[in-house]
MARROVO-195340 format. One record per residue (C-alpha): residue number from 1; residue in one letter; y, x, z. Coordinates in nm, 4 decimals. Each point is the difference from the previous one (the first is absolute). Layout:
<recs>
REC   seq   type          y          x          z
REC   NUM      A          Y          X          Z
...
</recs>
This chain:
<recs>
REC   seq   type          y          x          z
REC     1      M     9.6815     2.3526     7.6966
REC     2      R    -0.1535     0.1139     0.3273
REC     3      N    -0.3604    -0.0687     0.0904
REC     4      N    -0.1346    -0.0918     0.3431
REC     5      L    -0.0027     0.3687     0.1009
REC     6      D     0.3750     0.0104    -0.0693
REC     7      L    -0.0522     0.2290    -0.2988
REC     8      E     0.1404    -0.0426    -0.3494
REC     9      G    -0.2485    -0.1258    -0.2594
REC    10      R    -0.3019    -0.2237    -0.0321
REC    11      P    -0.2993     0.0761     0.2259
REC    12      E    -0.2196     0.0881    -0.2986
REC    13      D     0.2560     0.2640    -0.1024
REC    14      T     0.0258     0.1428     0.3531
REC    15      R    -0.2375     0.2670     0.1229
REC    16      I    -0.0622     0.0105     0.3747
REC    17      V    -0.2018     0.2683     0.1761
REC    18      V    -0.1755    -0.1330     0.3105
REC    19      A    -0.1052     0.2358     0.2792
REC    20      M    -0.3559    -0.1185     0.0679
REC    21      S    -0.1532     0.1174     0.3280
REC    22      G    -0.3132    -0.2097    -0.0380
REC    23      G     0.1086    -0.2463     0.2672
REC    24      V     0.0699    -0.3691    -0.0359
REC    25      D     0.3809     0.0265    -0.0047
REC    26      S     0.0393     0.2453    -0.2863
REC    27      S    -0.2833    -0.1720    -0.1876
REC    28      V     0.1767    -0.3361     0.0248
REC    29      T     0.3243     0.1651    -0.1119
REC    30      A    -0.1678     0.1281    -0.3158
REC    31      A    -0.1791    -0.3284    -0.0709
REC    32      L     0.3111    -0.2094     0.0611
REC    33      L     0.2160     0.2077    -0.2352
REC    34      K    -0.2716    -0.0031    -0.2641
REC    35      S    -0.0244    -0.3799     0.0254
REC    36      Q     0.3770    -0.0207    -0.0511
REC    37      G    -0.0327     0.1839    -0.3291
REC    38      Y     0.1174     0.3502     0.0918
REC    39      D    -0.1391     0.3157    -0.1600
REC    40      V    -0.1685     0.1281     0.3157
REC    41      V    -0.1401     0.3493     0.0547
REC    42      G    -0.1889     0.0731     0.3219
REC    43      I     0.0113     0.3405     0.1676
REC    44      T    -0.2064     0.1047     0.3002
REC    45      L     0.0769     0.3206     0.1853
REC    46      Q    -0.2803     0.2153     0.1366
REC    47      L     0.1823     0.1371     0.2994
REC    48      Y    -0.2532     0.1935     0.2036
REC    49      D    -0.3601     0.1185     0.0156
REC    50      H    -0.1569    -0.3410     0.0358
REC    51      G    -0.3624     0.1008     0.0567
REC    52      A    -0.0021    -0.0662     0.3731
REC    53      A     0.2067    -0.3164    -0.0290
REC    54      T    -0.1757    -0.1623    -0.2941
REC    55      H    -0.1895    -0.2536     0.2080
REC    56      R     0.2335    -0.0274     0.2985
REC    57      K     0.1551    -0.3405     0.0487
REC    58      G     0.3777     0.0104    -0.0115
REC    59      A     0.0314     0.3184    -0.2053
REC    60      C     0.2282    -0.0178    -0.3022
REC    61      C     0.0238     0.2103    -0.3158
REC    62      A    -0.3600     0.1105     0.0551
REC    63      G    -0.3050    -0.0220    -0.2281
REC    64      R    -0.0763    -0.3655     0.0672
REC    65      D     0.3615    -0.0964    -0.0604
REC    66      I     0.0198     0.1823    -0.3308
REC    67      H    -0.3134    -0.1856    -0.1064
REC    68      D     0.1495    -0.3341     0.1096
REC    69      A     0.3291     0.0663    -0.1805
REC    70      R    -0.1876     0.0865    -0.3196
REC    71      N    -0.2043    -0.3208     0.0266
REC    72      V     0.3123    -0.2112     0.0497
REC    73      A     0.1688     0.1599    -0.3007
REC    74      E    -0.3046    -0.0726    -0.2131
REC    75      R    -0.0154    -0.3560     0.1303
REC    76      I     0.3612    -0.0796    -0.0923
REC    77      G    -0.0028     0.2052    -0.3200
REC    78      I     0.2495     0.2798     0.0584
REC    79      P    -0.0212     0.3765    -0.0565
REC    80      H    -0.0665     0.1944     0.3180
REC    81      Y     0.0458     0.3677     0.0803
REC    82      V    -0.0939     0.2106     0.3018
REC    83      L     0.2357     0.2893     0.0689
REC    84      D    -0.0928     0.2940     0.2190
REC    85      Y     0.2841     0.0400     0.2479
REC    86      E    -0.2032     0.1773     0.2680
REC    87      S     0.2020     0.3219     0.0039
REC    88      R     0.3337    -0.1843     0.0052
REC    89      F    -0.1215    -0.2312     0.2743
REC    90      R    -0.1253     0.2865     0.2126
REC    91      E     0.3238     0.1961    -0.0320
REC    92      S     0.2372    -0.2930     0.0481
REC    93      V    -0.1904    -0.2162     0.2466
REC    94      I    -0.3015     0.1557     0.1723
REC    95      D     0.1544     0.3428     0.0686
REC    96      N     0.3224    -0.1597     0.1245
REC    97      F    -0.2028    -0.2350     0.2195
REC    98      A    -0.1796     0.2916     0.1676
REC    99      D     0.3199     0.2043     0.0375
REC   100      S     0.1812    -0.2932     0.1581
REC   101      Y    -0.2726    -0.0680     0.2577
REC   102      A    -0.0148     0.3700     0.0895
REC   103      L     0.3736    -0.0203     0.0783
REC   104      G    -0.0589    -0.2850     0.2442
REC   105      E     0.1133    -0.2722    -0.2386
REC   106      T    -0.1673    -0.3250    -0.1036
REC   107      P     0.0287    -0.0136    -0.3799
REC   108      V    -0.0409    -0.2977    -0.2323
REC   109      P    -0.1940     0.1298    -0.3030
REC   110      C     0.0344    -0.3271    -0.1945
REC   111      I     0.3770     0.0516    -0.0197
REC   112      E    -0.0414     0.3520    -0.1336
REC   113      C    -0.2607    -0.1187    -0.2504
REC   114      N     0.2343    -0.2670    -0.1346
REC   115      R     0.2955     0.2382    -0.0052
REC   116      S    -0.1632     0.3120    -0.1393
REC   117      V    -0.2941    -0.1209    -0.2077
REC   118      K     0.0057    -0.3662    -0.1017
REC   119      F     0.3731    -0.0491    -0.0514
REC   120      R     0.0689     0.3473    -0.1358
REC   121      D    -0.2955     0.1376    -0.1946
REC   122      L    -0.1611    -0.3307    -0.0974
REC   123      L     0.3349    -0.1475    -0.0937
REC   124      S     0.0578     0.2943    -0.2366
REC   125      T    -0.3438    -0.0559    -0.1526
REC   126      A     0.0823    -0.3681    -0.0563
REC   127      R     0.3152     0.0975    -0.1867
REC   128      E    -0.1975     0.2437    -0.2146
REC   129      L    -0.2322    -0.2874    -0.0937
REC   130      G     0.2983    -0.1982    -0.1256
REC   131      A    -0.0059    -0.2566     0.2792
REC   132      Q     0.3104    -0.2012     0.0848
REC   133      A    -0.1065    -0.0221     0.3659
REC   134      L    -0.2531     0.1139     0.2574
REC   135      A    -0.1480    -0.2889     0.1998
REC   136      T    -0.1839     0.0301     0.3305
REC   137      G    -0.1792    -0.2357     0.2379
REC   138      H     0.2294     0.0707     0.2940
REC   139      Y     0.1164    -0.2923     0.2104
REC   140      V     0.3711     0.0532    -0.0496
REC   141      A     0.2502    -0.1439    -0.2472
REC   142      S     0.3020     0.1063    -0.1988
REC   143      R     0.2992    -0.2027    -0.1103
REC   144      R     0.2497     0.0571    -0.2804
REC   145      L     0.3547     0.0542     0.1272
REC   146      G     0.3249    -0.0959    -0.1682
REC   147      D     0.0557     0.3486    -0.1401
REC   148      G    -0.3473     0.0058    -0.1575
REC   149      S    -0.1581     0.2260     0.2610
REC   150      R    -0.2812    -0.1174     0.2258
REC   151      A    -0.0336    -0.0522     0.3747
REC   152      L    -0.3228     0.0481     0.1947
REC   153      V    -0.0778    -0.2935     0.2303
REC   154      C    -0.2750    -0.0911     0.2442
REC   155      A    -0.3030    -0.1956    -0.1161
REC   156      A    -0.0176    -0.3754     0.0428
REC   157      D    -0.3174     0.0516     0.2053
REC   158      S     0.1395     0.1758     0.3073
REC   159      D    -0.3495     0.0794     0.1271
REC   160      R    -0.0648     0.2026    -0.3165
REC   161      D     0.3454     0.1467    -0.0561
REC   162      Q    -0.0186     0.3674    -0.1055
REC   163      S     0.3711     0.0739    -0.0286
REC   164      Y    -0.0203     0.2511     0.2866
REC   165      F    -0.2165     0.2259    -0.2161
REC   166      L     0.2345    -0.0188    -0.2997
REC   167      F     0.3356     0.0866     0.1576
REC   168      A     0.0126     0.3338    -0.1850
REC   169      T     0.0020    -0.1708    -0.3398
REC   170      T     0.3122     0.1038    -0.1920
REC   171      R     0.2361    -0.2244    -0.1936
REC   172      E    -0.1224     0.1476    -0.3287
REC   173      Q    -0.3616    -0.0685     0.0943
REC   174      L     0.0811    -0.3565     0.1077
REC   175      D     0.1432    -0.0721    -0.3438
REC   176      Y    -0.3376     0.0884    -0.1534
REC   177      L    -0.2370    -0.1477     0.2599
REC   178      R    -0.1264    -0.3557     0.0206
REC   179      F    -0.1871    -0.1720     0.2846
REC   180      P    -0.1567    -0.3244    -0.1283
REC   181      L    -0.1602    -0.0879     0.3360
REC   182      G     0.3210     0.0193     0.2026
REC   183      D     0.0449    -0.3757     0.0190
REC   184      M    -0.3686    -0.0804     0.0604
REC   185      T    -0.2179    -0.0146     0.3070
REC   186      K    -0.3264     0.1885     0.0286
REC   187      P    -0.2106    -0.3201    -0.0172
REC   188      Q     0.1824    -0.0921    -0.3209
REC   189      A    -0.0790     0.3410    -0.1478
REC   190      R    -0.3692    -0.0338     0.0880
REC   191      E    -0.0077    -0.3483    -0.1520
REC   192      L     0.1467     0.1391    -0.3215
REC   193      A    -0.2688     0.2691     0.0015
REC   194      R    -0.2653    -0.2711     0.0168
REC   195      R     0.1639    -0.1960    -0.2815
REC   196      F     0.0030     0.3124    -0.2149
REC   197      G    -0.3664     0.0592     0.0831
REC   198      L     0.0575     0.3390     0.1641
REC   199      E    -0.2886     0.1389     0.2039
REC   200      V     0.2464     0.1557     0.2454
REC   201      A     0.1377    -0.3385     0.1107
REC   202      D    -0.1492     0.0365     0.3482
REC   203      K     0.0080     0.3787     0.0221
REC   204      Q     0.1112     0.1456     0.3335
REC   205      D     0.3521     0.1418     0.0137
REC   206      S     0.0426     0.3765     0.0010
REC   207      Q     0.1049     0.1871     0.3136
REC   208      D     0.3184     0.2017     0.0446
REC   209      I    -0.1447     0.3526     0.0000
REC   210      C    -0.2125    -0.0173    -0.3116
REC   211      F    -0.0972     0.3684    -0.0088
REC   212      V    -0.1679     0.0063     0.3432
REC   213      P    -0.3585    -0.1008    -0.0833
REC   214      T    -0.1257     0.0115     0.3587
REC   215      G     0.3008    -0.1784     0.1469
REC   216      R     0.0659     0.3097     0.2175
REC   217      Y     0.3255     0.1459    -0.1291
REC   218      T    -0.0271     0.2936     0.2399
REC   219      D    -0.2956     0.1298    -0.2017
REC   220      V     0.2252     0.0322    -0.3043
REC   221      I     0.2749     0.1723     0.1972
REC   222      E    -0.2345     0.2501     0.1627
REC   223      R    -0.1523     0.0887    -0.3369
REC   224      L     0.3379     0.0561    -0.1639
REC   225      K     0.1829     0.1457     0.3011
REC   226      P    -0.2410     0.2139     0.2028
REC   227      G     0.1345     0.0313     0.3525
REC   228      A     0.1924    -0.3275    -0.0129
REC   229      A    -0.2338    -0.1389     0.2653
REC   230      A     0.0663     0.2808     0.2469
REC   231      A    -0.0183    -0.1119     0.3618
REC   232      G     0.3054    -0.0191     0.2212
REC   233      D     0.1557    -0.1559     0.3065
REC   234      V     0.0763    -0.3616     0.0781
REC   235      V     0.3257    -0.0019     0.1952
REC   236      D     0.2283    -0.2565     0.1574
REC   237      M     0.3661    -0.0368    -0.0997
REC   238      D     0.0990     0.2708     0.2510
REC   239      G    -0.2461     0.2481    -0.1487
REC   240      K    -0.2599    -0.0241     0.2755
REC   241      V    -0.3517     0.0641    -0.1316
REC   242      L    -0.2238    -0.3030     0.0513
REC   243      G    -0.2995     0.0977    -0.2102
REC   244      R    -0.1235     0.1424    -0.3299
REC   245      H    -0.0427    -0.1406    -0.3495
REC   246      D    -0.2072     0.0937    -0.3068
REC   247      G     0.2878     0.0175    -0.2492
REC   248      I     0.3246    -0.1879    -0.0592
REC   249      I    -0.1380    -0.1328    -0.3302
REC   250      H    -0.2058    -0.2443     0.2084
REC   251      F     0.3136    -0.1682     0.1371
REC   252      T     0.2967    -0.2052    -0.1137
REC   253      I     0.3072    -0.1359     0.1748
REC   254      G    -0.0796    -0.3076     0.2101
REC   255      Q    -0.3696     0.0824     0.0362
REC   256      R    -0.1630    -0.0749     0.3334
REC   257      R    -0.3709     0.0513    -0.0569
REC   258      G    -0.1667     0.3376    -0.0045
REC   259      L     0.2328     0.1739     0.2443
REC   260      K    -0.2746     0.0487     0.2615
REC   261      I     0.2572    -0.0063     0.2785
REC   262      A    -0.0144    -0.2144     0.3096
REC   263      G     0.3319    -0.1247     0.1325
REC   264      A     0.1511    -0.2618     0.2253
REC   265      A     0.1556    -0.1693    -0.3043
REC   266      P    -0.0961    -0.0032    -0.3692
REC   267      L     0.1208     0.3030    -0.1953
REC   268      Y     0.0893     0.0112    -0.3692
REC   269      V     0.0628     0.2786    -0.2484
REC   270      V     0.3782     0.0252    -0.0225
REC   271      A     0.0339     0.3277    -0.1935
REC   272      L    -0.2036     0.2676    -0.1787
REC   273      D     0.1107     0.3625     0.0241
REC   274      A    -0.1815     0.1802    -0.2822
REC   275      D     0.1542     0.3410     0.0701
REC   276      R    -0.1352     0.0072     0.3555
REC   277      R    -0.3025    -0.2203    -0.0769
REC   278      R     0.1079    -0.2495     0.2657
REC   279      V    -0.0626    -0.3725     0.0252
REC   280      V     0.2784    -0.1509     0.2102
REC   281      V    -0.0800    -0.3204     0.1874
REC   282      G     0.2091    -0.2471     0.1957
REC   283      P     0.0358    -0.3651     0.1034
REC   284      R     0.0274    -0.2773    -0.2575
REC   285      E     0.3758    -0.0276     0.0409
REC   286      A     0.0338     0.3600    -0.1184
REC   287      L    -0.1169    -0.1130    -0.3441
REC   288      T     0.3157    -0.1998    -0.0679
REC   289      M     0.2254     0.1836    -0.2474
REC   290      R     0.3476    -0.1016    -0.1084
REC   291      R     0.1104     0.2791    -0.2346
REC   292      I    -0.1984     0.1266    -0.2974
REC   293      A     0.0896     0.3024    -0.2130
REC   294      L    -0.1175    -0.0281    -0.3601
REC   295      R    -0.0883     0.2316    -0.2875
REC   296      D    -0.0569    -0.0611    -0.3720
REC   297      V     0.2050    -0.3189     0.0013
REC   298      N    -0.0185    -0.2192    -0.3112
REC   299      W     0.2664    -0.2672    -0.0521
REC   300      I    -0.0554    -0.2881    -0.2449
REC   301      G     0.2533    -0.2431     0.1407
REC   302      E     0.3409    -0.0743    -0.1485
REC   303      G     0.2219     0.2965    -0.0839
REC   304      A    -0.0266     0.3598     0.1171
REC   305      L    -0.1088     0.0462     0.3612
REC   306      D     0.2434     0.2787     0.0872
REC   307      R     0.2917    -0.2066    -0.1236
REC   308      L    -0.1156    -0.3030     0.1976
REC   309      L    -0.0086     0.2140     0.3145
REC   310      E     0.3436     0.1566    -0.0481
REC   311      N     0.1555    -0.2600     0.2287
REC   312      G    -0.2751     0.0092     0.2609
REC   313      R    -0.3433    -0.1436     0.0592
REC   314      I    -0.1528    -0.2972    -0.1815
REC   315      E    -0.2297    -0.2697     0.1319
REC   316      V    -0.3614    -0.0065    -0.1211
REC   317      F    -0.3391    -0.1213     0.1194
REC   318      V    -0.2749     0.2587     0.0281
REC   319      K    -0.3759     0.0320     0.0274
REC   320      V    -0.1478     0.3101     0.1621
REC   321      R    -0.3588    -0.1169    -0.0556
REC   322      S    -0.1317    -0.2085    -0.2880
REC   323      T    -0.1418    -0.2710     0.2276
REC   324      R     0.3130    -0.0557     0.2071
REC   325      P     0.2858    -0.2414    -0.0698
REC   326      P     0.3390     0.1421    -0.1021
REC   327      R     0.2338     0.0837     0.2885
REC   328      A     0.3789    -0.0122     0.0006
REC   329      A     0.1546     0.3459    -0.0293
REC   330      F     0.2950     0.2042    -0.1224
REC   331      L    -0.0195     0.2748    -0.2606
REC   332      S     0.2466     0.2857     0.0156
REC   333      A     0.0583     0.3456    -0.1438
REC   334      T    -0.0211     0.3105     0.2202
REC   335      A     0.0619     0.3688    -0.0549
REC   336      S    -0.3728     0.0503    -0.0617
REC   337      G    -0.0681    -0.3106    -0.2105
REC   338      Y    -0.0439    -0.3640     0.0984
REC   339      E    -0.0770    -0.1780     0.3247
REC   340      I    -0.1123    -0.3450     0.1075
REC   341      E     0.1143    -0.1583     0.3267
REC   342      L    -0.2247    -0.2880     0.1046
REC   343      V     0.1764    -0.2870     0.1720
REC   344      D    -0.2879    -0.0797     0.2363
REC   345      G    -0.2130     0.3115    -0.0312
REC   346      E    -0.3529     0.0332    -0.1343
REC   347      D    -0.3227     0.1332     0.1491
REC   348      G    -0.2301     0.2596    -0.1544
REC   349      V     0.2444     0.1591    -0.2437
REC   350      S    -0.1947     0.2867    -0.1519
REC   351      P     0.1289     0.2912    -0.2120
REC   352      G    -0.1565    -0.0094    -0.3449
REC   353      Q    -0.0013    -0.3792    -0.0173
REC   354      A     0.2468    -0.1848    -0.2208
REC   355      C     0.3081    -0.1869     0.1151
REC   356      V     0.0694    -0.2620    -0.2668
REC   357      F     0.3313    -0.1845    -0.0410
REC   358      Y     0.0323    -0.3717    -0.0828
REC   359      D     0.2986    -0.2311    -0.0423
REC   360      S    -0.1600    -0.2738     0.2117
REC   361      A    -0.2697    -0.0464     0.2613
REC   362      E    -0.1397    -0.3116    -0.1664
REC   363      G    -0.1409    -0.1283    -0.3262
REC   364      Q    -0.0070     0.1988    -0.3223
REC   365      A     0.2543     0.2501     0.1263
REC   366      R     0.1342     0.2686    -0.2302
REC   367      V    -0.1233     0.3532     0.0582
REC   368      L     0.3024     0.2273     0.0321
REC   369      G    -0.1953     0.3251     0.0211
REC   370      G    -0.1148     0.2122     0.2894
REC   371      G    -0.0970     0.3468     0.1136
REC   372      F    -0.2601     0.1904     0.1938
REC   373      I     0.0410     0.0313     0.3757
REC   374      R     0.0930     0.3558     0.0947
REC   375      A     0.0671    -0.0534     0.3708
REC   376      A     0.0739    -0.2780     0.2490
REC   377      A     0.1853    -0.0253     0.3294
REC   378      A     0.0266    -0.2574     0.2760
REC   379      T     0.3773     0.0070     0.0435
REC   380      A     0.1690     0.3225    -0.1104
REC   381      R     0.0427     0.0886    -0.3665
REC   382      A    -0.3315     0.0831    -0.1680
REC   383      A    -0.0597     0.3690    -0.0735
</recs>
């Protein structure tokens, strides 16, 4: 007999490890599963030197959050452990973040954290503790397929959907993961927190870059990559020098502010040339890209991707930023990997960001996978 987590056995005979960040979502996840009779174990990861971020609103996995997670665990009566993952987090997430920015990219550290720390190392720890599943407070859902495997789908609350940040989840990981909040809205989760008597019911949500205590990510990059903020030229699309900048790490594709250049028409950052320390600017229409070359592609749709592409391209819907709606596109194989061709184009496509594939542009669409953007082009094939 399967329980409501789609696992064999009664809840009281089923151990679930819950990743508890100290926020309302993971706290509700733990309390909900405990109320349903599961053998719940809470684990909080100490991910970085939290001294400077302890009292900053919006920081996660810092001192205050560890304290809150411990209090919630005590309140609902579950064992709670704090694991020191600082070195793993620095190597897998913070160092990669700094390296990526120094190369002129715009990385998404939350994706790397999920891929390299939470869904790899923490998942292994959960198995070692004898858990049948690892549950998180992410707003995303999974569904059992006919063959017994699981599909990752968007959250019911589209405003809270976090599927973009989980595209790198593997099939094996999906089989072990559970997302109890996937079919809830945020207000519903907060109401549950109040019903369970959790002090974090009205706690502010954490911000994306949790390890930047000042909110200035360039401070982190300059500390880890001395010289990354070296000055250089601001040039137009023909290479004409228009001005100077204080380091490409201060810019991202699509940015308009901070250029310190006067022009007849608004100028936007259309490319970053790390090798020559150049910020390339152009008109808004120059931001529209139609071809995107990808790296580190993960496929969790039906079948094997290479076999699906043997007879040509396939239709998908893609997001190139977490806050944007999916756009119609075609996915194809190239000599150097995989490429996306957008039907109508997309503005502000930045290397380092994720390009996530969906089977639909609406509702609780299935996540088919995705990859990191390596390069983009307006018309010709991406590099």
